[in-house]
N, C-alpha and C positions, 0 to 999 in steps of 0.2 A: 111654173114656166107658162109663157103666153101661148096662146092658140091662134090662128089666124081666124078672123072674123069674115073674110071673103076670100075669093078666088085671087083678086087683084092683090090684097096683102099677102097671101100665100106666095105668089109669083114673085113679088118683090121681095120677101124673105130669101127666096131662093137665089135670086140675083146677087144679093147681098152677102149670102153665104159663099156662093162662089168666089166673088171678089175677096172675102177673108181667107179662103182656102188658097188665094193664089191663081184659081182657075179662070179667072177673068180680071182684066184690068179694072181696077176701081175708078179711074176717069170715066169709063163708060156707064158708071151708075148716074142716075138722075132721080130727082123726086124724092119718093118714100123709100126706095132701096139705098139711096145714098144715106139718107138720114137714119135708115135702120143699121148701116154699116157703120156708122160712126158712134151709134147709141147703145148698141146690142153686142153682147158676147157672141162668140161661135156656137156655144151651147144654146143660147135663147134662139138664134136665127135657125139653128137646126131644129128645135122643136117647133117653130112656126112654119117653117118650109114644110115640115113632114105632116102638117095637118091633113086629114082626108079631104079632098075637095069635092067629093060627091054631092054632099048637101049644103055646100056653102052657096050663098048669092053671089052674082059676079061682082058686085061692090056693095059697100054699105055707106051710109053718112059718114064724111070724114076720110074717105079712101081717096 
């Protein structure tokens, strides 16, 4: 399962996961979170969103 490589990626996964679960309107998603919503399963998003943010950089190239 994928792990987030940055805080921005972890946050985008959290937004996509909320939309998958119906907790947020999917039309509110944009950019990376929208792409994640469309291409990843709920389990994959949960794994990425649950990554510990403590030692992650804010962003990495490609975020």
